C-alpha positions in Angstrom: 0.0 0.0 0.0 1.5 3.3 -1.1 1.9 6.1 1.4 2.9 9.7 1.0 6.6 9.9 2.0 7.5 12.1 4.9 9.6 14.3 2.7 6.6 15.1 0.5 4.4 15.7 3.5 7.0 18.1 4.9 7.1 19.9 1.5 3.3 20.4 1.5 3.3 21.4 5.2 6.0 23.9 4.5 4.0 25.4 1.6 1.0 25.8 4.0 3.1 27.5 6.6 4.6 29.9 4.1 1.8 30.7 1.7 -1.6 29.8 3.1 -3.9 32.6 4.4 -4.5 32.5 8.2 -7.9 30.7 7.8 -6.4 27.8 5.8 -3.4 27.7 8.1 -5.8 27.4 11.1 -7.8 24.7 9.2 -4.6 22.7 8.6 -3.5 23.0 12.3 -6.9 21.7 13.5 -7.6 19.1 10.8 -4.1 17.7 10.1 -2.1 18.4 13.2 -5.0 17.8 15.7 -4.7 21.1 17.5 -7.5 22.9 19.2 -10.2 24.4 16.9 -10.0 27.8 18.8 -7.6 29.3 16.3 -9.9 28.3 13.4 -12.9 29.7 15.2 -11.1 33.0 15.9 -10.0 33.4 12.3 -13.3 32.3 10.9 -15.2 34.9 12.9 -13.5 37.6 10.9 -15.4 36.4 7.8 -18.7 36.6 9.6 -20.8 39.7 9.1 -23.2 41.4 11.6 -26.1 39.6 9.9 -24.5 36.2 10.8 -23.8 35.3 7.2 -20.3 34.7 5.7 -18.6 36.9 3.2 -15.2 38.7 2.7 -14.0 36.3 0.0 -14.0 33.2 2.1 -14.5 31.5 -1.2 -11.5 32.2 -3.4 -13.7 32.7 -6.4 -15.5 35.7 -5.0 -14.2 38.7 -3.1 -17.7 40.0 -2.2 -17.5 41.2 1.4 -21.2 41.0 2.0 -23.0 37.8 3.2 -24.3 35.5 0.5 -25.8 32.0 0.6 -22.9 30.6 -1.4 -20.2 31.9 0.9 -22.2 31.0 4.0 -22.4 27.4 2.7 -18.6 27.3 1.9 -18.0 25.3 5.0 -20.5 22.5 4.8 -21.9 21.1 8.1 -19.8 17.9 7.8 -16.6 20.1 7.8 -17.8 22.1 10.8 -18.6 18.9 12.7 -15.2 17.4 11.9 -13.6 20.5 13.3 -15.6 20.2 16.5 -17.8 23.2 15.8 -20.9 22.8 18.0 -24.3 24.5 18.4 -22.9 27.0 20.9 -20.3 28.3 18.5 -20.7 31.9 17.4 -20.1 30.7 13.9 -23.1 28.3 13.9 -25.4 30.8 15.8 -24.5 33.4 13.2 -25.2 31.1 10.3 -28.6 30.2 11.7 -29.4 33.8 12.3 -28.6 34.6 8.7 -30.7 31.7 7.3 -33.6 32.6 9.6 -33.6 36.1 8.1 -34.7 34.7 4.8 -32.0 36.6 2.8 -32.2 35.6 -0.9 -34.4 32.7 0.0 -37.1 31.5 -2.5 -39.7 28.9 -1.9 -37.3 26.4 -3.5 -34.1 27.3 -1.8 -31.1 29.6 -2.0 -29.4 30.8 -5.2 -25.8 30.3 -6.3 -24.9 34.0 -6.9 -26.3 37.4 -6.0 -26.1 40.8 -7.7 -23.5 42.1 -5.3 -21.0 39.4 -6.5 -20.6 41.3 -9.8 -19.2 44.4 -8.0 -16.1 42.6 -6.8 -13.4 40.4 -8.3 -14.9 37.0 -9.1 -14.6 33.9 -11.3 -16.9 33.6 -14.3 -19.0 31.0 -12.6 -19.8 33.4 -9.8 -21.2 36.0 -12.3 -24.8 37.0 -11.5 -26.8 37.1 -14.7 -30.2 38.0 -13.3 -33.3 35.9 -12.6 -31.5 33.7 -10.1 -34.1 34.4 -7.4 -36.9 32.7 -9.4 -35.0 29.5 -8.8 -32.4 28.0 -6.5 -29.1 26.1 -6.6 -29.3 22.5 -5.4 -25.8 22.3 -4.1 -25.9 25.5 -2.0 -29.4 24.7 -0.8 -28.4 21.2 0.3 -25.5 22.4 2.3 -27.5 25.2 4.0 -30.3 22.6 4.8 -27.5 20.5 6.4 -26.6 23.4 8.7 -30.3 23.8 9.7 -30.9 20.1 10.3 -27.7 19.4 12.2 -27.7 22.6 14.3 -31.1 24.3 14.5 -33.6 23.4 17.3 -36.5 21.2 16.0 -39.9 22.8 15.5 -38.5 26.3 15.3 -39.6 28.5 12.4 -36.3 28.0 10.7 -36.4 24.2 11.2 -39.9 24.0 9.8 -38.9 26.2 6.9 -36.0 23.8 6.1 -38.3 20.8 6.3 -40.7 22.4 3.7 -37.8 23.2 1.3 -36.3 19.7 1.6 -39.7 18.0 1.0 -40.1 20.2 -2.1 -36.7 19.1 -3.3 -37.5 15.4 -2.6 -40.7 15.7 -4.6 -38.5 16.5 -7.7 -36.0 13.7 -7.1 -37.6 11.2 -9.4 -37.3 13.5 -12.4 -33.6 13.9 -11.8 -33.1 10.2 -11.3 -35.0 9.3 -14.4 -32.9 11.7 -16.5 -29.7 10.5 -14.9 -30.3 6.9 -15.7 -31.7 7.6 -19.1 -28.4 9.3 -20.0 -26.3 6.5 -18.6 -25.4 7.9 -15.3 -22.0 9.0 -16.5 -20.1 11.8 -14.7 -18.8 13.1 -18.0 -19.3 16.0 -20.3 -22.9 17.2 -20.5 -23.9 14.7 -17.8 -21.7 16.3 -15.2 -24.3 18.8 -13.8 -26.8 16.0 -13.6 -24.4 13.8 -11.7 -23.7 16.6 -9.3 -27.4 16.9 -8.7 -27.7 13.2 -7.9 -24.8 13.5 -5.5 -26.5 16.5 -3.8 -29.6 14.3 -3.2 -27.4 11.6 -1.7 -25.8 14.3 0.6 -29.3 15.5 1.6 -30.3 12.0 2.6 -27.1 11.7 4.6 -27.9 14.9 6.5 -31.4 13.7 7.2 -30.0 10.4 8.7 -27.2 12.1 10.6 -29.7 14.5 12.3 -32.1 11.6 13.0 -34.9 13.2 11.1 -36.1 10.1 9.2 -39.7 10.7 10.5 -39.9 14.1 8.7 -39.1 12.9 5.2 -39.7 10.1 2.7 -36.1 10.1 1.8 -35.4 6.4 1.5 -36.6 6.5 -2.1 -33.2 8.1 -2.8 -31.3 5.1 -1.5 -33.6 2.6 -3.2 -33.6 4.4 -6.5 -29.8 4.8 -6.6 -28.9 1.2 -5.9 -28.1 0.9 -9.6 -25.9 4.0 -9.7 -22.4 3.2 -11.0 -20.1 2.8 -8.0 -16.4 3.5 -8.1 -14.7 0.5 -6.4 -11.2 1.7 -7.1 -10.6 3.8 -4.0 -7.3 2.2 -3.3 -6.2 2.8 -6.9 -7.4 6.4 -6.7 -5.4 7.0 -3.5 -2.3 5.5 -5.1 -2.7 7.8 -8.1 -3.3 10.8 -5.8 -0.1 10.1 -4.0 1.9 10.1 -7.2 0.3 13.4 -8.2 1.0 15.0 -4.8 4.7 13.9 -5.1 5.1 15.7 -8.4 6.4 19.3 -8.9 3.3 20.2 -10.9 1.1 19.6 -7.8 1.9 23.0 -6.4 1.6 25.0 -9.6 -0.8 27.9 -9.7 -3.8 27.6 -12.0 -4.4 29.9 -15.0 -6.1 33.2 -14.4 -9.8 33.0 -15.3 -11.3 35.9 -13.3 -13.8 38.2 -14.9 -11.9 41.4 -15.7 -8.7 39.7 -14.6 -6.6 42.5 -16.0 -8.4 44.9 -13.7 -8.2 42.6 -10.7 -4.8 41.1 -11.3 -3.6 41.5 -7.7 -6.7 39.9 -6.2 -6.6 37.1 -8.7 -3.0 36.3 -8.0 -3.7 36.1 -4.3 -6.7 33.8 -4.7 -4.7 31.3 -6.8 -2.6 30.6 -3.7 -5.8 30.1 -1.7 -6.9 27.4 -4.2 -3.7 25.5 -3.8 -4.0 25.6 0.0 -7.5 24.3 -0.3 -6.4 21.4 -2.5 -3.4 20.5 -0.2 -5.5 20.3 2.9 -8.3 18.3 1.4 -5.9 15.8 -0.2 -3.7 15.4 2.9 -6.7 14.9 5.1 -8.0 12.3 2.7 -4.7 10.4 3.0 -4.7 10.9 6.8 -8.1 9.3 7.2 -7.0 6.4 4.9 -3.8 6.0 7.0 -1.8 6.7 3.8 0.8 9.1 5.5 4.2 7.8 6.4 
């Protein structure tokens, strides 16, 4: 079984210590080096606005300082739980306050981008094109529902609102599933977005189970319907390949500049490229740590 050599781990650790922003450094210290989450909480609080939502470019693709559903969902509830962030945390209380305000909420959920995103440096996929509020983004909505189900008190207005939104999403699941299987269920090309949607439904069912809310939803249809979903049984092979990639010099290369108006925002773009590398390093090293693939 391949493991990431100590020398390569040290190289990645050194990169984090030298170039990561304080938030990602705190994330590394807590998640990889098993230190107290207090440093992470202290740094994370800087990104939280008075309304409880998250902004200030916590997502490297958008420098919008104001709260938005997408930036508030940047740390999904599973990440927060792994970091030991509980209900009494100011981070969680603020998030629940923001969601309870109904900001940018439609009957179906929360949108991906908001008009204010266009006023600050951002990647093309964060561009607001208008009309978003007539719909919702399944991924953002799923993560925010996870925060509600895992942290909000049951039977509160916010909790009941979350239940109504989730039940509405579940009522549409069969349409997604039928299209997914009709197209072959492949996570390639034009099927990618559909595959993401199916994964979001699986995540939603996971949150429901984790929060012991089975009695509130008819979610088991998701598990039954997706029994035939193609399964990747090559986790060990994937980890072997990941280790080889992480050992290469190319692993730490910065990505190409793709920001909207990148010439205008060259400085901000250059900074965010380092944030993306830090995000990748921490997630990959943590994946190897959980699989006991670190020397």
